C-alpha positions in Angstrom: 14.7 23.8 6.0 14.2 20.6 4.1 15.0 20.7 0.5 12.7 19.7 -2.2 15.1 16.6 -3.1 14.8 15.4 0.5 11.0 15.7 0.5 10.9 13.9 -2.9 13.1 11.1 -1.7 10.8 10.6 1.4 7.9 10.4 -1.0 9.6 7.6 -3.4 10.8 5.7 -0.3 7.5 4.9 1.6 6.5 1.5 1.2 3.3 1.6 -1.3 -0.1 -0.7 -0.8 -0.5 -3.6 -2.9 -3.2 -2.0 -5.0 -0.4 0.3 -6.8 1.3 -2.9 -8.0 -2.1 -4.5 -9.1 -3.3 -1.0 -10.8 0.0 -0.5 -12.5 0.2 -4.3 -14.0 -3.2 -3.7 -15.5 -2.1 0.1 -17.2 1.1 -1.8 -18.6 -1.0 -4.0 -20.6 -1.8 -1.0 -22.8 0.5 1.2 -24.9 -0.7 4.4 -23.8 -3.3 3.9 -21.2 -6.1 6.3 -19.9 -6.7 5.9 -16.0 -9.6 7.1 -14.0 -9.7 6.8 -10.1 -12.9 7.5 -8.1 -12.2 8.4 -4.5 -8.5 9.9 -4.7 -8.6 10.8 -0.8 -4.7 11.7 0.0 -3.4 10.2 -3.6 -1.6 7.2 -2.5 -2.7 5.4 -5.5 -3.3 8.1 -7.9 0.2 9.7 -7.2 2.1 6.7 -7.8 0.7 4.8 -11.1 1.9 5.6 -14.3 -0.4 6.3 -17.3 -0.7 8.5 -20.5 -3.6 10.5 -18.8 -4.8 10.5 -15.3 -8.1 11.7 -14.0 -8.9 11.5 -10.4 -12.4 12.3 -9.0 -13.2 13.1 -5.4 -15.6 15.5 -3.7 -13.0 16.4 -1.0 -9.5 15.4 -2.3 -6.7 15.6 0.2 -3.8 15.3 -1.9 -1.2 18.0 -0.5 -0.4 20.6 -3.3 3.5 20.2 -2.6 3.4 16.4 -2.7 1.4 16.5 -6.1 3.8 19.0 -7.7 7.1 17.1 -6.6 5.9 13.5 -7.7 7.1 12.8 -11.1 4.2 10.7 -12.1 1.7 13.3 -11.3 3.3 16.8 -12.0 2.2 16.7 -15.5 0.2 13.8 -16.2 -2.7 13.7 -13.3 -5.6 16.1 -13.1 -8.1 16.2 -10.3 -12.1 16.9 -10.5 -13.9 18.2 -7.4 -17.1 16.2 -7.5 -19.0 13.1 -6.6 -18.6 10.3 -9.0 -22.6 10.9 -9.7 -21.9 14.4 -10.7 -18.6 13.5 -12.6 -20.6 10.8 -14.8 -23.5 13.1 -15.5 -21.4 15.6 -17.1 -18.8 13.4 -18.9 -18.6 13.2 -22.5 -20.4 9.9 -23.6 -17.4 9.4 -26.1 -14.7 9.5 -23.1 -13.0 6.1 -22.9 -10.5 4.8 -20.0 -8.5 1.4 -20.0 -8.3 1.0 -16.4 -10.8 2.5 -13.4 -10.3 2.2 -10.1 -13.6 2.4 -7.8 -12.8 3.5 -4.3 -15.3 5.9 -3.2 -18.0 6.0 -0.8 -18.3 2.5 0.4 -21.8 1.6 0.1 -23.4 -1.2 -1.8 -25.7 1.0 -4.0 -23.2 3.8 -4.6 -20.4 1.3 -5.7 -23.0 -0.4 -8.2 -23.5 3.0 -9.7 -19.9 3.6 -9.9 -19.2 0.2 -11.6 -22.2 0.9 -13.9 -20.8 4.4 -14.9 -17.1 3.2 -15.2 -18.5 0.3 -17.6 -20.2 2.9 -19.9 -17.1 4.4 -20.6 -14.6 1.4 -20.6 -12.4 1.0 -23.6 -11.9 -2.3 -25.3 -10.2 -4.8 -23.2 -10.3 -2.7 -20.2 -10.7 -3.2 -16.5 -12.6 -2.0 -13.4 -11.0 -2.6 -10.1 -12.9 -2.3 -6.8 -11.2 -1.5 -3.6 -12.0 -2.9 -0.1 -14.7 -5.6 -1.3 -13.3 -8.2 1.2 -13.8 -6.9 4.6 -11.8 -8.5 7.6 -14.6 -8.3 10.2 -18.2 -6.9 10.9 -17.0 -3.7 12.2 -15.4 -2.8 9.1 -18.1 -3.8 7.0 -20.7 -2.0 8.6 -22.7 1.0 6.6 -21.7 3.7 9.0 -18.0 4.9 9.0 -18.1 6.7 12.3 -19.0 3.0 14.0 -15.3 1.7 12.9 -13.9 4.0 15.8 -10.9 4.8 13.6 -10.4 1.6 12.0 -10.6 0.9 8.3 -13.9 1.1 6.9 -14.7 -1.3 4.1 -18.8 -0.8 4.2 -20.4 -3.3 2.3 -18.8 -2.9 -1.1 -18.9 -6.7 -1.0 -22.3 -6.8 -1.6 -21.9 -4.9 -4.9 -19.2 -7.7 -6.2 -21.5 -10.5 -5.2 -24.5 -8.9 -6.9 -22.2 -8.5 -10.2 -21.1 -12.1 -10.1 -24.8 -13.4 -9.6 -26.8 -11.0 -12.0 -24.5 -10.0 -14.5 -23.3 -13.0 -16.8 -21.8 -10.8 -19.3 -19.2 -10.0 -16.9 -16.1 -11.8 -15.3 -16.0 -10.7 -11.6 -13.4 -11.9 -9.2 -11.6 -10.6 -6.2 -7.8 -10.7 -5.4 -7.3 -11.5 -1.7 -4.9 -8.7 -1.0 -5.0 -5.0 0.0 -8.7 -5.3 1.4 -9.9 -7.2 -1.3 -9.5 -5.7 -4.6 -12.4 -6.7 -7.3 -11.5 -7.4 -11.0 -14.1 -6.8 -13.5 -14.0 -7.3 -17.4 -16.3 -7.8 -20.0 -16.5 -11.3 -21.4 -18.3 -13.6 -19.0 -20.4 -16.6 -20.3 -22.5 -17.6 -17.3 -23.4 -16.6 -13.7 -20.5 -17.0 -11.5 -23.0 -17.7 -8.4 -26.6 -18.3 -8.5 -29.1 -15.6 -8.4 -29.4 -14.2 -4.7 -31.2 -11.6 -2.9 -28.3 -9.4 -1.9 -29.8 -6.8 0.1 -31.0 -9.8 2.5 -27.2 -11.0 3.2 -25.6 -10.2 6.2 -21.7 -10.3 7.4 -22.4 -14.2 8.5 -23.3 -15.1 5.0 -20.1 -13.5 3.7 -18.2 -15.4 6.3 -19.9 -18.7 5.4 -19.7 -18.3 1.6 -16.6 -15.9 1.0 -14.6 -17.4 -1.5 -18.0 -18.2 -3.5 -19.6 -14.9 -3.3 -16.4 -12.9 -4.2 -14.7 -15.3 -6.4 -11.6 -15.0 -4.4 -8.2 -15.3 -5.9 -4.7 -15.3 -4.8 -3.2 -11.8 -5.7 
């Protein structure tokens, strides 16, 4: 029989993806941060970050109950909501605020834009919205059909949402950290368009290949 201490040690010894460090760095900027994660899946990120309060939203979360119960960061500080992000924001108190929001839900351009808009509406002063999987490595992972990836990682066309925000929202600062599939960083306080206005819907993967640094605002992690 495997003891609980052994399970916990295995949980903590596994290497963590770079996004955990990126999110934690942002959370650590605040004395008592409130964290929202859209698209929890198995909880790799949600379980490991530390915050005063953590709220995870997913229509079908796959976080193992034992793993969640044993993990010191989540046993008392994490709550999961089983809902789509659209449903969640529709029922959220208008006064609710979060210092850090991580968007990793349905990887489609239009859904990502809705998730970002919903997040910005509840973003605390000085807060940040982070968007995962916005720098796809190849056309297969960048497709709109996850089944077509044949088991490979699926980024979808989230990158178009980042390009749209950079081109059409001059009040925002939008860049992409070149790590972990691309992590978009969105803050209030921009002063000009990062790129010229463009027809994002007409862009294809070949445009991303030619203009990746410009469209995404790539930065070293």
